[in-house]
C-alpha positions as CSV (number, residue, x, y, z in Angstrom):
1,X,9.1,8.4,-12.7
2,X,10.5,5.1,-13.9
3,X,14.0,6.3,-13.6
4,X,15.5,5.7,-10.1
5,X,12.0,4.8,-9.0
6,X,13.3,3.0,-5.9
7,X,14.7,6.3,-4.7
8,X,11.2,7.8,-4.4
9,X,10.1,9.0,-1.0
10,X,6.4,8.6,-0.2
11,X,4.4,10.4,2.4
12,X,1.1,8.7,3.1
13,X,-1.6,10.2,5.4
14,X,-3.9,8.0,7.4
15,X,-1.9,4.8,7.7
16,X,-3.4,3.3,10.8
17,X,-5.9,1.1,9.0
18,X,-7.6,0.3,5.7
19,X,-6.1,1.3,2.4
20,X,-3.6,3.6,3.9
21,X,-2.0,0.9,5.9
22,X,-2.1,-1.5,3.0
23,X,-0.4,1.0,0.8
24,X,2.3,1.9,3.3
25,X,3.2,-1.8,3.7
26,X,3.2,-2.4,-0.1
27,X,5.3,0.7,-0.7
28,X,7.9,-0.5,1.8
29,X,7.8,-4.1,0.5
30,X,8.6,-2.7,-3.0
31,X,11.8,-1.1,-1.6
32,X,10.7,2.5,-1.5
33,X,11.2,4.9,1.5
34,X,8.0,6.0,3.3
35,X,6.9,8.5,5.8
36,X,4.1,6.6,7.5
37,X,1.6,8.8,9.4
38,X,-1.4,8.4,11.7
39,X,-2.9,10.3,14.5
40,X,-1.2,8.0,16.9
41,X,2.2,6.6,16.2
42,X,1.4,3.6,18.3
43,X,-0.9,2.5,15.5
44,X,1.9,2.4,12.9
45,X,5.0,1.6,14.9
46,X,4.9,-2.0,13.8
47,X,5.1,-1.0,10.2
48,X,8.2,1.1,10.8
49,X,9.9,-1.5,13.1
50,X,9.6,-4.0,10.3
51,X,11.3,-1.7,7.8
52,X,14.0,0.0,9.7
53,X,16.1,2.5,7.7
54,X,13.4,3.0,5.1
55,X,10.5,4.3,7.1
56,X,9.7,6.8,9.8
57,X,6.5,7.1,11.8
58,X,5.1,10.6,12.3
59,X,2.0,11.7,14.3
60,X,-0.3,13.5,11.9
61,X,-3.8,14.8,12.2
62,X,-4.2,16.6,8.8
63,X,-6.6,19.0,10.5
64,X,-3.8,20.3,12.7
65,X,-1.6,22.9,11.0
66,X,1.3,22.4,13.4
67,X,1.3,18.7,12.9
68,X,1.1,19.1,9.1
69,X,4.2,21.4,9.2
70,X,6.0,19.0,11.5
71,X,5.3,16.0,9.3
72,X,6.7,17.6,6.2
73,X,9.7,18.9,8.2
74,X,10.5,15.5,9.5
75,X,10.1,13.9,6.1
76,X,12.6,16.3,4.6
77,X,15.0,16.0,7.5
78,X,15.0,12.2,7.2
79,X,15.1,11.8,3.4
80,X,15.7,15.3,1.8
81,X,12.5,15.3,-0.4
82,X,8.9,14.2,-0.7
83,X,8.4,12.7,-4.2
84,X,4.9,11.2,-3.7
85,X,2.2,12.6,-1.5
86,X,-0.8,10.4,-0.9
87,X,-3.7,12.2,0.7
88,X,-5.5,9.3,2.1
89,X,-6.7,10.4,5.6
90,X,-10.4,10.9,5.8
91,X,-13.6,9.8,7.5
92,X,-17.3,9.5,6.6
93,X,-20.6,10.7,8.0
94,X,-23.8,8.9,7.1
95,X,-27.0,11.0,7.2
96,X,-29.7,12.2,5.0
97,X,-29.2,15.8,4.2
98,X,-32.1,16.9,6.4
99,X,-30.8,14.7,9.3
100,X,-27.2,16.0,9.2
101,X,-25.4,17.6,12.1
102,X,-23.6,20.5,10.4
103,X,-20.9,20.6,13.1
104,X,-19.9,17.0,12.2
105,X,-20.2,17.9,8.5
106,X,-17.7,20.8,8.9
107,X,-15.3,18.5,10.8
108,X,-15.4,16.0,8.0
109,X,-14.7,18.8,5.4
110,X,-11.8,19.9,7.6
111,X,-10.2,16.5,7.2
112,X,-11.3,15.3,3.8
113,X,-10.9,18.6,1.9
114,X,-9.1,21.3,3.8
115,X,-6.5,19.0,5.3
116,X,-5.9,17.5,1.9
117,X,-5.5,20.9,0.3
118,X,-3.2,22.1,3.1
119,X,-0.9,19.1,2.8
120,X,-0.8,19.7,-1.0
121,X,0.2,23.3,-0.5
122,X,3.1,22.3,1.8
123,X,4.7,19.9,-0.7
124,X,4.2,21.8,-4.0
125,X,6.9,24.4,-3.6
126,X,9.7,21.8,-3.5
127,X,8.1,19.7,-6.2
128,X,7.9,22.8,-8.5
129,X,11.5,23.6,-7.8
130,X,12.6,20.1,-8.7
131,X,10.1,19.8,-11.5
132,X,8.9,16.4,-10.5
133,X,6.5,14.8,-8.0
134,X,3.2,13.0,-7.8
135,X,0.1,13.9,-5.7
136,X,-2.3,11.1,-5.2
137,X,-5.7,12.1,-3.7
138,X,-8.1,9.5,-2.4
139,X,-11.6,10.1,-3.5
140,X,-14.3,7.4,-3.9
141,X,-16.9,6.2,-6.3
142,X,-18.8,8.6,-4.0
143,X,-16.9,11.4,-5.6
144,X,-18.8,10.6,-8.8
145,X,-22.2,9.4,-7.5
146,X,-24.3,10.7,-4.6
147,X,-26.4,8.0,-2.8
148,X,-28.9,8.3,0.0
149,X,-27.2,8.9,3.4
150,X,-23.9,9.8,1.8
151,X,-24.7,13.3,0.5
152,X,-22.3,15.0,2.9
153,X,-19.5,12.5,2.4
154,X,-20.0,12.6,-1.3
155,X,-19.8,16.4,-1.2
156,X,-16.3,16.2,0.3
157,X,-15.2,13.7,-2.4
158,X,-16.8,15.8,-5.2
159,X,-14.7,18.6,-3.9
160,X,-11.6,16.5,-4.0
161,X,-12.4,15.6,-7.6
162,X,-12.8,19.2,-8.7
163,X,-9.7,20.4,-6.8
164,X,-7.6,17.6,-8.2
165,X,-8.7,18.2,-11.8
166,X,-7.8,21.9,-11.6
167,X,-4.6,21.2,-9.8
168,X,-3.5,18.7,-12.5
169,X,-3.8,21.4,-15.1
170,X,-2.0,24.0,-13.0
171,X,1.0,21.9,-12.1
172,X,1.5,19.9,-15.4
173,X,3.9,22.5,-16.8
174,X,6.2,21.8,-13.8
175,X,6.3,18.0,-14.4
176,X,4.1,17.2,-11.4
177,X,1.4,14.5,-11.8
178,X,-1.9,14.3,-10.1
179,X,-4.1,11.2,-9.8
180,X,-7.5,10.8,-8.1
181,X,-8.2,7.3,-6.8
182,X,-11.9,6.3,-6.9
183,X,-12.4,3.0,-5.0
184,X,-15.7,1.2,-4.9
185,X,-16.6,-1.0,-1.9
186,X,-13.4,-2.4,-0.3
187,X,-12.9,-4.8,2.5
188,X,-11.6,-2.4,5.1
189,X,-12.8,-1.3,8.5
190,X,-14.0,2.1,7.2
191,X,-17.6,1.5,8.1
192,X,-16.8,0.5,11.6
193,X,-13.8,2.7,12.4
194,X,-14.1,5.8,10.2
195,X,-17.8,6.2,9.6
196,X,-20.1,8.2,11.9
197,X,-23.8,7.6,11.6
198,X,-26.6,10.0,12.4
199,X,-27.6,9.7,16.0
200,X,-31.3,10.5,15.6
201,X,-32.4,9.2,12.2
202,X,-35.8,10.5,10.9
203,X,-38.5,8.0,10.1
204,X,-39.3,9.9,6.9
205,X,-36.0,8.7,5.4
206,X,-36.0,5.1,6.6
207,X,-36.7,3.8,3.1
208,X,-34.0,5.8,1.5
209,X,-31.1,6.9,3.7
210,X,-32.0,4.3,6.4
211,X,-32.1,1.5,3.9
212,X,-28.8,2.6,2.4
213,X,-27.1,2.6,5.9
214,X,-28.5,-0.9,6.6
215,X,-27.3,-2.1,3.2
216,X,-23.7,-0.9,3.8
217,X,-23.6,-2.2,7.4
218,X,-24.8,-5.6,6.2
219,X,-22.1,-5.8,3.5
220,X,-19.3,-4.8,5.9
221,X,-16.6,-7.4,5.8
222,X,-17.9,-8.9,2.6
223,X,-17.0,-6.1,0.1
224,X,-15.3,-7.4,-3.1
225,X,-12.4,-5.0,-3.1
226,X,-9.0,-6.2,-1.9
227,X,-6.9,-3.4,-0.2
228,X,-3.6,-5.1,-1.1
229,X,-4.5,-5.2,-4.8
230,X,-5.7,-1.6,-4.6
231,X,-2.3,-0.6,-3.1
232,X,-0.6,-2.4,-6.0
233,X,-2.7,-0.5,-8.5
234,X,-1.8,2.8,-6.9
235,X,1.9,2.0,-7.0
236,X,1.5,0.9,-10.6
237,X,0.0,4.3,-11.4
238,X,2.9,6.2,-9.7
239,X,5.5,4.1,-11.5
240,X,3.9,4.8,-14.9
241,X,5.4,7.4,-17.3
242,X,1.9,8.6,-18.2
243,X,-0.4,8.1,-15.2
244,X,-4.1,8.8,-15.5
245,X,-5.9,11.7,-13.8
246,X,-8.5,9.3,-12.5
247,X,-8.3,5.6,-11.5
248,X,-11.4,3.6,-10.6
249,X,-10.7,0.7,-8.3
250,X,-12.9,-2.4,-8.4
251,X,-15.5,-3.9,-10.7
252,X,-18.3,-2.2,-8.8
253,X,-16.7,1.2,-9.2
254,X,-16.3,0.7,-13.0
255,X,-19.9,-0.5,-13.4
256,X,-21.3,2.4,-11.4
257,X,-19.2,5.0,-13.2
258,X,-20.3,3.7,-16.6
259,X,-23.9,3.8,-15.5
260,X,-23.5,7.4,-14.3
261,X,-21.9,8.4,-17.6
262,X,-24.7,6.8,-19.6
263,X,-27.3,8.5,-17.5
264,X,-25.6,11.9,-18.0
265,X,-25.3,11.4,-21.7
266,X,-29.0,10.5,-22.0
267,X,-30.0,13.6,-20.0
268,X,-27.7,15.9,-22.0
269,X,-29.2,14.6,-25.2
270,X,-32.8,14.9,-24.0
271,X,-32.5,18.4,-22.8
272,X,-29.9,19.7,-25.3
273,X,-32.4,22.0,-27.0
274,X,-33.4,23.7,-23.7
275,X,-29.7,23.9,-22.7
276,X,-28.4,25.7,-25.9
277,X,-31.5,28.0,-26.0
278,X,-30.2,29.7,-22.9
279,X,-27.5,31.5,-24.9
280,X,-28.1,34.9,-26.6
281,X,-29.4,34.3,-30.1
282,X,-26.7,34.1,-32.8
């Protein structure tokens, strides 16, 4: 994508706050054109006003099929193409598995998984035709590791991981790249603005899910991750001629991923004899 990179058109979902907002600003500061989206255009009008001619604001709830179609239509009407789709919109739900309200869980899946998949389906036909494009899906270190109170949120991000890995193999012959972004703890307002907490926590889980919720709430505003630096890292990946399938963001994410891999390797080795014995005898 290095050639004529500044001509790239980005469409970013979920730009009202957090990493989505930081990325939209960084993309525009770098000279790209950007379709900036949020559920309410009032939340992103300031971004567009500061970058007239290279940005448009579009109202988009990724769970709304009509708004998805309209967002892509407006993007193509304004700029002719969508070169980079960043599926960033999402929200969380903190509850032990037994505590969870399944209606809220389904709603989260509609945004974090099905909305992401639907946006991807909308941009792929033109990307295939032009044999170029980059789809960037926001996952989380929670897409690799499940922690108490985050089982349902992690389930959505595990789904994004699997979908993205399969998609990357499907579209590689068309020159389309796919990257999954896996941030650790970043200093955004996600915990306050985008995270729902269980309304009736069970005392049985106060030392596991309850303790984890308290830990995250206490750390809010003091997370080590810098959203602006994360945005720069995402842009760097998109600009690269050979971008990775996965990009961890932050020291904490790297450390946790390495720990998970070591634990998996240890378990595979310990149980290998039992595992391979499940095949028919040679």
